[in-house]
C-alpha positions, 0 to 999 in steps of 0.5 A: 337687435334687442337682447334685453330680457323683459323686467316682468316675467309671466309670473314673478314674486313681489314684496309690497309694503303698505301703510296700515292693515290689509284684509288679505282674504278680501284682496284674494276674493278679486283674483284667485290667480295671485298668491298673496301672503302677509309676511308676519315675521316682517310685520311692523307697527303700522306697516303690512308686508305682502309677498305676492306671486302674480303676473304683470297684470295681476300685480297692476290689479293688486296695486289698483285695489290697494290704491282704491282702499286708500292704502299708501304703498311704501315699497314694491320690489321684485324678489328673486326665488331665493328671497333677495330683491332683484335690481333692474340690471341684475342678470337672471 
């Protein structure tokens, strides 16, 4: 028996850092089901921090759109509801 819980739930919170600026309204126009927020408090000179709430297919689609724009994805993390990043082995 496999008792392992899946890493991706039906809807999960993610934190994505990309190099450059992202037009969030343009990204939202492709998929209204994903909640995308620019984290202004963590904005850096040439890095955009996105907070995303989406299912697995939504996050894959978003990554593909960012790639299509030529954006460099610096980091993609699963974030717990409390705001801490979740590691693959963390208990949920």
